[in-house]
C-alpha positions in Angstrom: 0.2 0.2 0.0 1.2 3.6 -0.9 1.7 6.5 1.2 0.2 9.8 0.4 2.4 13.0 0.7 0.4 16.5 0.2 2.7 19.1 0.2 2.5 22.9 0.4 4.7 24.8 -2.2 5.6 28.4 -1.3 7.7 28.2 1.7 7.8 24.5 1.8 9.7 23.7 -1.3 11.3 27.0 -1.8 11.5 30.3 -0.1 8.7 32.5 -1.8 9.1 35.3 0.2 13.0 35.8 -0.5 12.3 35.4 -4.1 9.1 37.3 -4.8 10.0 40.7 -2.7 13.2 41.3 -4.3 11.6 40.6 -7.7 8.9 43.0 -7.2 11.4 45.9 -6.0 13.2 45.4 -8.9 10.2 45.7 -11.2 9.1 48.9 -8.9 12.3 50.5 -9.1 13.0 50.1 -13.0 9.2 51.4 -13.9 9.7 54.4 -11.3 12.8 55.3 -13.1 11.1 55.2 -16.6 8.1 57.0 -15.8 9.9 59.3 -13.1 7.2 58.6 -10.3 8.2 58.0 -6.4 8.7 54.2 -5.6 6.4 54.5 -2.6 3.6 56.2 -4.6 4.0 53.2 -7.2 4.1 50.5 -4.6 0.8 52.0 -3.2 -0.6 51.7 -6.9 0.6 48.3 -6.8 -1.0 47.4 -3.6 -4.7 48.8 -4.6 -4.7 46.4 -7.6 -3.3 43.7 -5.8 -6.2 44.2 -3.0 -8.7 44.5 -6.0 -8.0 41.2 -7.4 -6.8 39.4 -4.1 -3.3 38.2 -4.9 0.1 39.3 -5.2 0.2 37.2 -8.2 -2.2 38.4 -10.4 -0.4 38.3 -13.9 -1.9 41.8 -15.3 -1.0 44.4 -12.7 0.9 46.9 -14.6 -1.8 47.8 -17.0 -4.2 47.8 -14.2 -2.2 50.7 -12.5 -3.6 54.1 -12.0 -0.5 55.7 -13.7 -1.1 54.0 -16.5 -4.6 54.9 -17.5 -3.5 57.9 -19.4 -1.2 56.3 -21.2 -1.6 54.7 -24.8 -1.6 51.0 -25.2 2.0 51.2 -26.8 3.5 52.7 -24.0 1.8 50.4 -21.5 3.2 47.6 -23.3 6.6 49.0 -23.0 6.3 49.2 -19.4 4.9 45.4 -19.1 7.9 44.5 -20.9 10.4 46.1 -18.9 8.8 45.3 -15.7 8.2 41.5 -16.6 12.0 41.5 -17.9 13.4 42.9 -14.5 11.0 40.6 -12.6 12.0 37.7 -14.2 15.4 38.4 -14.0 15.8 38.7 -10.1 13.5 35.8 -10.0 16.0 33.6 -11.9 18.6 34.8 -9.5 16.7 33.9 -6.1 13.9 31.1 -7.0 15.7 27.8 -5.9 14.4 24.7 -4.0 15.6 24.5 -0.4 18.2 22.0 0.1 17.3 18.6 -0.1 14.0 18.9 -1.8 14.8 17.1 -5.1 16.4 14.4 -3.5 13.7 13.9 -1.0 11.1 14.0 -3.5 12.7 11.5 -5.9 13.1 9.2 -2.5 9.5 9.6 -2.2 8.9 8.2 -5.8 11.4 5.4 -5.3 9.3 4.3 -2.0 5.7 4.5 -3.6 5.1 7.6 -2.3 2.3 9.8 -4.0 2.9 13.2 -4.1 0.1 15.9 -4.5 1.2 19.6 -4.1 -1.5 21.7 -2.5 -1.3 25.4 -2.6 -3.1 28.9 -2.4 -1.4 30.5 -5.3 -2.9 30.5 -8.7 -3.0 27.2 -10.4 -0.9 28.6 -13.7 1.8 30.2 -11.2 2.5 27.0 -9.1 2.8 25.0 -12.5 5.2 27.2 -13.7 7.4 27.6 -10.6 7.5 23.7 -10.2 8.3 23.4 -14.2 11.2 26.1 -13.8 12.4 24.5 -10.8 12.5 20.9 -12.6 10.2 19.3 -10.0 7.0 18.8 -11.9 8.0 15.1 -12.6 7.8 14.5 -9.2 4.1 15.0 -8.7 1.2 13.0 -9.4 -0.9 16.0 -9.1 -1.5 20.0 -8.0 -4.5 21.3 -6.6 -4.3 25.3 -6.5 -6.5 28.3 -6.7 -8.3 28.9 -10.2 -6.9 32.3 -10.5 -8.2 35.7 -11.7 -9.8 35.9 -15.2 -8.6 38.5 -17.5 -10.6 39.1 -20.7 -8.1 41.9 -22.5 -7.4 40.1 -25.8 -4.8 43.0 -26.3 -2.6 41.8 -23.4 -3.2 37.8 -23.5 -2.7 37.2 -27.1 0.7 36.2 -26.8 0.0 33.9 -23.8 -2.9 32.1 -25.4 -0.5 31.2 -28.4 2.3 29.9 -26.3 -0.3 28.0 -24.5 -1.3 26.4 -27.7 1.9 25.5 -28.7 2.5 23.6 -25.4 5.0 26.1 -24.0 3.2 25.8 -20.4 2.8 22.0 -20.8 4.1 20.1 -17.3 4.7 16.4 -16.4 2.4 16.7 -13.7 -0.9 14.0 -13.9 -3.8 15.5 -12.5 -4.8 18.9 -11.8 -7.5 20.4 -9.6 -8.6 24.1 -10.3 -10.4 25.3 -7.1 -12.4 28.4 -6.3 -11.3 30.6 -3.7 -13.8 29.4 -1.1 -12.4 25.7 -1.5 -8.7 26.4 -1.1 -7.1 26.1 2.6 -7.9 26.3 5.1 -11.2 24.7 3.9 -10.5 21.0 4.5 -12.4 20.5 1.2 -9.6 20.7 -1.0 -8.0 17.7 1.0 -11.2 15.8 0.9 -11.3 16.3 -2.8 -7.8 14.9 -3.7 -8.7 11.9 -1.5 -11.9 11.1 -2.6 -11.0 11.5 -6.3 -7.8 9.3 -6.0 -9.8 6.8 -3.9 -7.2 6.8 -1.1 -7.7 5.4 2.3 -7.3 7.6 5.4 -4.6 5.5 7.3 -1.5 6.7 5.3 -1.9 10.2 4.7 0.7 12.9 5.5 0.5 16.8 5.2 3.1 19.0 4.9 3.4 22.9 5.1 4.9 26.1 6.8 1.4 27.3 8.0 -0.1 25.6 11.2 -3.6 27.1 10.7 -3.6 27.4 6.9 -2.0 23.7 5.9 -2.2 21.7 8.9 -5.4 22.6 10.6 -7.7 21.5 7.9 -5.8 18.5 7.4 -6.5 17.3 11.0 -10.2 17.2 10.4 -9.6 14.2 7.6 -7.3 12.4 9.9 -3.9 13.2 8.4 -0.5 13.2 10.0 0.6 16.7 10.1 4.3 17.8 9.5 5.0 21.5 10.1 7.5 23.0 8.0 9.1 25.3 10.6 11.8 26.4 8.6 9.5 28.3 6.1 9.6 30.9 8.5 13.0 32.0 7.9 13.3 34.6 5.5 14.8 38.0 5.3 13.0 40.9 7.5 13.6 43.4 4.4 11.6 41.1 2.2 8.8 40.4 4.6 8.6 44.4 5.3 7.9 44.7 1.3 5.2 42.3 1.5 3.5 44.0 4.2 3.7 47.5 2.3 1.5 45.7 -0.9 -0.6 43.6 0.8 -3.9 44.0 3.2 -2.0 41.7 5.8 -0.6 43.4 9.1 2.2 41.6 11.1 -0.5 40.3 13.6 -2.4 38.6 10.4 1.0 37.1 9.2 1.9 35.5 12.8 -1.6 34.3 13.1 -1.5 32.5 9.4 1.7 31.0 10.2 1.8 30.2 13.9 -1.3 28.6 15.8 -0.5 27.4 19.0 -3.8 25.8 20.0 -2.7 22.9 17.3 0.2 20.8 18.0 1.6 19.1 14.6 2.5 15.6 14.9 5.9 16.4 13.4 8.2 19.8 13.1 11.0 19.7 10.7 13.9 21.9 10.1 14.5 20.8 6.9 12.2 19.3 4.0 14.7 16.0 3.8 13.5 15.1 7.7 10.2 13.6 5.7 12.4 10.7 4.9 12.8 9.8 8.8 8.8 10.3 9.2 7.1 8.4 6.5 8.0 4.7 6.5 8.8 2.9 3.6 6.5 0.8 2.2 7.6 -3.1 2.5 6.8 -4.8 -0.8 6.0 -8.6 -0.8 5.0 -11.2 -3.3 1.4 -10.6 -3.1 1.9 -6.7 -3.9 
């Protein structure tokens, strides 16, 4: 019988805070210089857009900025290209798996452990990060937020062409695209996965950096919980950047990541410690 590992992605497999915040600052700095506007004012403009669409990973932020409303389509296109180029350049420098992640995921595959990612990030972005990090081949499935729809064909034509050409294909076998009310901390997402793959409840492990978002809902379905405590380790400067552009405050962040009323079954300081927690499956002649 196989074991099932349901794993969070951001700040569990890689440091999302320490890659996103510098990438965002680089983008803001470049656009600020290009338009000769104050960076703090521009950050507030970004914050308003992120708040409107409910995600820091809304893909079409620049064209929604107030500062772009008086610009023509050509100029907006130039800013989008500039912002994306700088963001991607900084991201490439900072986005990498935590030490031991790739080796541990490979260990899971070798030991008949089914790995499924569960994240509140938009499905498209989650898939592309796993693909960029060469981790997608380890995942039997991925459950994520469906993300925002954006109908403006002026800015989506290239994306649609790339999608048709297969540029965004991954090696992930199954996908669950969920509405916002069904992602974590709603236990629905875990229950949905278990039901769809017809898995028993006795051998399920859930790992994540947030006790309240990742682990609390998994307790409701009887899973063994693993707190990735190392996911709270990031640079203060980067956390400060996120606090400037999200509706969160420091108390809200602490509540999301540290819930003292819930005691996880296991606490790990690196992803590789999972190998000491999940037992290997002993095969026999009748398996």
